N, C-alpha and C positions, 0 to 999 in steps of 0.2 A: 482408632482412638489416639494412638501415639502420634500419628501424623497430624491430626487435628490439633492436639496440644502443642506440637512442635511449631506449627504455623502460627497458632495463636500467640505463642511465646515470642516469636520473631516480631510479629506485628506490635505487640505491647512494648517492645523495646526500641521501636523505630524513632529516630531523632525527629523532633518536630520541624527542624530546619533541613531535613533531608528532602530536598525538592525533587531529586531523581525518584526516590521511592514514592513520593506524593503523586508525581505525574504517572508513574506506573499504575498506581491504584486508580487514579481518575481515568486513565486510558482504558483500563480493564472495565470499569463500570460504564463508561461512555459507549464502548464498543458493544457491551452486552445489551444496553438499553436500545441502541440502534438496531441490533439484531432482532430484538423482540418487536420493535416497531415494524421492521420490514417483513418479518414472518407473519405477524398478525394482520398485515394489510394485504396479503396475497389474494384473499378471496374476492377483493373488489375489482380485480383485473381479469381480463380474458387470458387465454393460454398464451397468446402472442407476446404479451408484456409481463406475464407472471414469471417467466423464466428470468428475465432481466432483473426484476425485483428480488427474486429468490437468490440469484448470484450475489446481489448486493448484501443480502442478509448473511450468506455464507462467508463473504469476505470479512465482515465485522465480527461474526461469531468465531471464526478461526483466530482472528486477532485477539479477541477477548480471552480465549483459552490460553493462548501463548502469553498474553500480558499477565495473567494470573500466575503463571510459572516464573516469568521474568521478574515480577515484583518480589516473589519470595527468594529467588536466586540473588537478586540485588541485596535484599535485607540480610541474607545469610553470609554473603561473600564481599559485599561492597565493591563489586567490579561489574563492568558492563557484560550483560548476558548475550555475548556475540552469537553463540551457537543457536540459542532459542530465537533470537531476532531473525537470523537468516532462514531458519526453518519456517518461521511465520511468513517472511517475504517470499520464499520459494513457492508457497501455497497461494498467497493472496495476490501478489503482483500479476502472475499470469491470469488469474481470474479477473483482475481489473482490465487486462488487455482483452479478455473475452467480451467485456461489456461493449467495447467499440464495435466488435463484429455483430453483436446482438441488436444494437440500435441501427446498424447500417444494413441489416438483412433486407429491409424494405426497399432499399435502393439497389439491391442485387449483389450484396457482398458475398463472396465465396468463402468456403471454409479455409481456403489457402491463406486468406488474409489473417484469419484467426490464428492459424498455426504459425504463420510468419511472426506475428507479434508475440505469441507465446514463446517461440524459440529464441527470439532476441532477448526477451525478459529473463529466460533461464540462463542464457549465456552471460547476461549482465550480472546476475546474482551469483552464479557459481564462480565466475572469475573474481568477483568482489570478495567472496568468502575465501577463496584461495589466497588472495593478496592480504587479507586482514587477519586470517587465522592459521592458514596452512604454510604459506611461504612468505612470511612478513618481510624477509630480506629482499624479496622481489615485488614489493607492494606497488611500486610505480608502474612496473610492467603489467601486472594483472589489473591494476586500476585503470590503466590506459585501454586495455581490451574491454573492460566493463563499461568505461565511459563511451567507447566507440559504439557498443551495442545500444546504449542509452540514446545517443544522438541519432542513430538509425531509426529508433522508435519515434523520436521527436519528428524527424523528417517525414516518416511514413504517415503520421497522423496530421501533420501540419501542411505538408506539400505533396505527399504521395497519393497512392490510390485511395487511402481512407478519406483524405480530404476531398477528392473528386467525387466519391460516393456520397459524402455528406452534402456537397453542393448540389448534386443531382437530386437528393432527397428534399433538400430545402426546408423551409419552415422551422418547426420546433425541433426537428432532428438536427438540422444544421446548427441551431443555437446551442443545443445540448452538447453536440460534438465539440463545438468551439470551447465551451466551458471545461469539458473534460481535457481538452488539449492544454488549456492553461494550467490545470491541476498537474499535468505531467511536466510541463515546462518549468513552472515556478515551484509547485509543491514538492515535486520529486527532486528538485535541485539541492535540497538540504542533504540528501543521502550521499552524493559524491563529495560534498563539502565535509560531511562528517567522516567519510572514509579518509580524506586527506589529513584531517586533524588527528585521526586516530592511528595513522601509520607513518612510517618514515620514508621520505623520498625527496626528490628535487624541490617539491613544493613546501617542505617543512620550513625552510629558511624564510619563506614568504608569509605563510599562514600561521606558523607555530604549531603547537600540539595541545591537545586537551580533550576532555570528555564532552560529548554533545548528546548525551542520553536524554536530557530534558527536551532539547530541540527535536530529537528523533521521536520522542513520545508524543509531543504536541503535533508534529507534522504527520505522524501516523494517523492520529485521531482525525485531523482535518482532512487529510487526503482520502482515507477509507470511508469515513462517514459522509464526507462531502461528495465523493463519487456516487455513493448510494443515493443521496438526496437528489442529485441531478437526475439520475435514472428514475427515481420515484416521481419527481415532478413531471418528467417527460411522459411517463406512463399514465399519470393522472390526466394530463392534457389530452393525450390520445384517446383515453377511455371516455372522457367527457365529449370528445368530438364525435364519438360513435353513438352517444346516447341520444 
């Protein structure tokens, strides 16, 4: 009861012009709604595509839970919930990488591709957290390692073995793969930009500094829900083709 009253008290005192808090709340609700949609649609797919849609629901559900806590952390402290955000990312980003493997299995994708993308995403996020929260005086170094892992992921899905498998699969799978690639190239680009704005390094004199929580929140919702909708649309088309 005390916890409920405490959270209610925080919410009631939130400034109407607090756009960060507002986007945390909207992000939480949008992710939860997307999770309900994905989970409730599972029965319409066969086992082959059900896993992909299930993973999409897990991504948005995990994000919704973390956004609930991030919203209240922001309301209580008025500072970016860096720890909660990275915990969210370390769980959801590897799952987003798994989606590439799941849709490319029909073209012969091996588990090694999945583990490669997962490993790169973990390196990207762990080194990013080190630079932003653990060793901020070495932010440029850790950010460089994180950025390198990101660009290897981009290369792998745009030009590497994942792209070759998508081309071999062709049709709707190739189209879905290309859209997911654009999400990674464009949608994920906000994260290294936010990292540079929130830390000190050689880039500070060029970009300046500041909070990008609003941009992070909007990008998270677009990237995670959008990823899921692409997978859902592909599953529907493949299911209809079997009917």
